[in-house]
N, C-alpha and C positions, 0 to 999 in steps of 0.2 A: 873088558868093560861092558857092563850091561845097560841096556836102554830101559828107561821107565815108561810104561804106557801112559799116554795123555788121558787124563780123566775127562769123560764126556760130560758137558754141562747139562744140568737139568733145568727145564723151563719152569720158572716161578709163575704162579698164578697172578694175573694182573689185578689191579684194583677194580676195574670195570667188571671183570668176571665174578669177583667176589661179591660186588654189589648186586649183580643180576641174580646170583644164587640166593642171596639173602632176601631180596625183594620179591622174588617169585614164590608165593606160598604153594605148598603141595596141593594138587587137585584132589578134591574129595570125591570119592566114588559113590558115596552114599547119597549125596545131593542130586546127582544126575540120575541115579537109579530110582529115587523116590518120585512118585507121580503125585500131582496135586489131587486133593480130595474133591470128588465130584459133588456139587451142591445137591442137597436133597430136594426133591420136588415137593412143592407146598401141597398140603393136604386140602382137598376140595371140601368146602363147607356145604353141609347138607342144608337144603332150603327148609325154612321154618314152616310151621303149619299155616300161618297167615299168608306166607308167600305162595305156598302150593294152592291155597284157596283162591288167591287173586289170579294166579295163572290159569286155574281151571275155569274161573268166571270169565276171563277174557277169551279163552278158547271156545267155550260154549256160546258166548255172545257173538263171536265172529262167525261160528257155524250157523247160528240161527239167523244172522243178518242176511245170509244168502237167500233165505226164503222170503224176505221182505222186498218191497219195491226199492229200486236203486235210489239212494239219497235219504231214505227214511231214517236209518240209524245215524247218519251224519247230522241231519237236522235235529234229531232227538238229543244227541250228545252235545250239540251246541246250545240248545234252548233250555234244557232242564237245569243246568247250573244257574242260569239267569232267573228262571221262574221260581226255583226253589231256594234261592240265595245260598247255593252250595249245601243244600240239605237242611237248612235252618228256616223252616217255614213258619209263618205267623198266620193270623186270621185273615189276612189279605192275600198272601201268596199261595196258601193251600187251595182255595177254590180255583184260582187261575191255573195252578198246576194240574188240577183235575180236569179242567176244560181243555188244556193242552193235550193231555193224554187221550181224552175222548176224540179230539180232532185227529190225532195221529191214528187212532184205531179206526175212525171213519175213513180216513184216506187209504189205509190198508185194505179195508173192505171194498171200497169203490174201485181202487186200482186193479184188484183182481178181476173185476168185471169189464175191464177195458180190453180192446184188441186193436190191431193195426192191419191195414190192407195197403197194397201197392197198386197205384193207378197206372194207366197206360203211359203216362208221362214219366214214369219211374219214381215219382215221389211217394213217400210213405205217409199215410193219413191215419190218425187215431180216432177212435170212437168208443161209445159205450154200448155194450151188448144189452138188447132189450128182447122182449118176447116176440117181436116182429123181425128183428134183424139187428144190424149194427148201425147205430146212429153216429154219423161222423160229425166231428166238431168244426173242422175248418176246411171242408172241401168246397172249392169255389163254385162248381156247377151244381145247381139245385136239382137238375134232371138226373144226375148220377151217371152221365155218360163217361165211358172210359174206366168204369169200376167193375169188379167182379160181382157175382151174385151175393148181395149183402144178407140175404135171408139165411145163408149157411152159417152165419156168425151169431145167430140168436142165442139167448141165454139158455143154459141147461142146468140141470140139478147139480152136476159136478162143479159148475162154476160157483154156486152158492156154498158148496162144501169148502172149496178153496178159499173163498172169502172169509168164512168163519175160521178156518185154520190160520189164515194170515193174522186175524185179530188175536187169536190165542197165542200165536208166536210173538206178536208185539207185546202182549201182556207178560209173557215170560221174560222177554228182554227188559221190560220196564221194572219188573220185580227183582231183577238182578242188578239194577242200578242203585248205587249207594245214595245218590241224591234223592231219588224217589222214595226209597225206603226210609231215609232220615227225615223226609218231609211228613210222611203219613204215620210212621212208626219211629218216633225219636228214641224211645226207650222200650224196645220190644221185650216181652217176657221170654222165658225159655221155650215154651210151646209155640209162641208166635215166631220166634227165630227159627225153630225147626221147620215150621210150615214155609217160611220164606226161603229156606235153603233147599227143601225137597220138591215143593210144588213146581217151581219154574223149570227145574231139571226134568221132571216127569212130563210136563206139558211139552217141552222142547223135544224130548225123545219121541213121544207119541206123534206129534205133528210132523216131525221129520220123517218118520216111518210112513205116515199116510201120504205125504208128498211124494215119496219114492214109489209107493204102490199105485197111487192115483195121480200121475203127473198131469200137469195142465198143458194144453196145446195153444193157449193164447199168449200173445206177445204184446201186452198192453203198455200203458204209460209206466215207466220205471222198470220195465223188464227188458232184457236184451233181445235183439232181433237175431234170428238165424238166417243163414244164407237162402233158405227156401222162401222166407218171407220177402 
């Protein structure tokens, strides 16, 4: 009598396993390997001709302003739009604008002839250089006690040169201002526009070079004081 071997039961897949197999999609290898596209850098726009001209005008004006008394350019930029009606002058505002420019030019001339001294009390006093010496404006002692020798500050030929150069520098700054140009030359011709573009730049370059070659030693009204003063 032979014995039959007992069949081994096979494990049937459960319903949960089947569901998990069907619900989990296969992992795609292409999506993980692909990298996102890097955004392209935006192209820089080249400045137009008018933008370059405005930038050059502002740069040259700022450099020339360093040769003028402190506050001159600020007062000029504040008053010219008012006097010129933003460049639209009429028969009344045009003469007033001309008088304003002459006053600014006179101030630049006179300010170059002023100087400062330090008294024994440590205070700084300003005055105007004359042929005899420095004439102080607000020193309380009429005898001049406590002051250095004021005859050393008398006017010289180089002072007059600096005064004239300051006037030319202010003229160059004024000719680069759109309100002034629009007031006196509302519709300039081609040749006039060329003169207005070239002459101020040439004057500014020459005057700047002369200021470097012949520096001033005065520290008057509107000019910064050094530690030695």
